[in-house]
Phi, psi and omega in degrees: 000128181272148178278132181300141177277116184295336179282319177290325179230092184301334180281356180297336180298336181268353188295331184277358181277119183267164177299323179299317180293322178297313181291325179298334175270310189296317185298304179292327182293309180297320179297316181294318178297317181297316179296317180299310183293323177293327181285344182233043185281331184275155178278073180241150178301138177270117181280161178298322179298316179294317180297319180294319181296313182288329174297318179295321179297316180293322177296318179298318178300317180295321178294319180295321178292324176297322176295322176299316178301316181297322182282320184277320178261263172198168187284342174294318177288329176297323178295325175296315179301313181294326177297314178299320180296313181296318178300314181297318178296317181295317180292334181291337184303308181296322180294321181291325174295327174297321176302319180298317179294326176295312178301320180296320180297329180264010177069031184253020178253002177286160181301325183283332184253350182304322179301337181288343176301322182297319180300320180289316179294331178307312180273329181297321181290325175298320176295321180298320179297313180297319181296318180294321179299316182292310185294317181289323176297317178293319181296320179295333178279313184298320186297340182272356177291322181199141178296338182281353170300330180299329178294322175295319177297322178299321178295321178297318180296315179295326175296322177297318177299316180299318179298317179297318183293314182291324178292330180285333180296343168097107173230021183082168180283143180278138175271096184288348176291348176249017179299150184301326180293324179290317179297324179296316179297319181296334179291330187247357183221147176283137184251126172262113187289354183276142175246012184297331182284344184062024182244160176281329181232124179203096187056048184117185178275145180258168176303336178295319179291320178298321178295318179298317179300315181297318180295318181295320179294315179296323179288329176297318178296318180295318180298323178292317180295323185278342182305308181294336179294314179292319181297328181302328185251322187244100183272339180288120185299325180294312179293323181297310184289316183293319180295319181292319182289322176297323179290318183294325183296334181265010185292328181300311179294320180298325180302311183293330175291318182292322178298321179293332184241030189294335179265355185279318184255059187292335184271359184294325177299319179296319179296321179295321178296318177296320179299319180293324176296318176301317181296319180296321177295323179293323177296315179298318180295320180295328179298334180252024174064032173252119189237154178245147181296150181299319181296321179292319178301312179298320180296318180293318178301311181294322180296314181298314180292321179298320178295322178296318178293314181298317180297323178297320183283330184273333183239143176288159176303150183307323182289343178260353183287000000 
């Protein structure tokens, strides 16, 4: 029996995924998402303790699934899965801070309106899960057309670094209430400026719905930007999609933790930029059939992020120095 050529048949990358593997991911994943969302259905403030507990639960779920990968496949593939998971979590940091700025633009960071962030994130995270599934599935297919597609992905990653660097250089905070997606909705729908109903629709669309649209559009851009980063390290579509979705499902809890500690880990953005440069170099090397071991890749990712966290804890932010 001949092995399918992934370049001749781009969908061949999905051929090795069995029904057992699909169910082993979907059943616990859907159950965990359902329990999380049911547990946070009311518009109540999310405490740091609750966010920390659920973040720990999501990390534990991801670790258990990684152990399943190691036992059913092998531990080399488990290391790939964990690398993808760590990358997705690290890249989410900048995106989640963007969510905070969006909420701030819509006046949803006040004590009276802060609980409404959860209602928006409730639906926003479901959208994030769907977007990652679509983008990563498409990316896993496209990358097999030609190894030189990886060079295009490397350019996207470097463009992401440039965007992070220029936005950090400081142009003031963006007013997301005037984002193009929000203006587009306002052109076709009547807007009720009140948020007293706590609903997305109340005699027209409310600012909560406009905020949700803005978050979904920004997350779509982020999902596209992060796709080549995951592909650079994790080429197996099953490992790629499962690691990314386990990471995305815990973003709601992680958001509330990061907001509480947003000034504490000030150097993490710099570490993420260095990490992205490493990923772009790895993509370029892969295009020319030069590969790095999975264990070494994971070690470098953890080292870069660990240095960013350690530097944040040891040194005060530049504005306080």
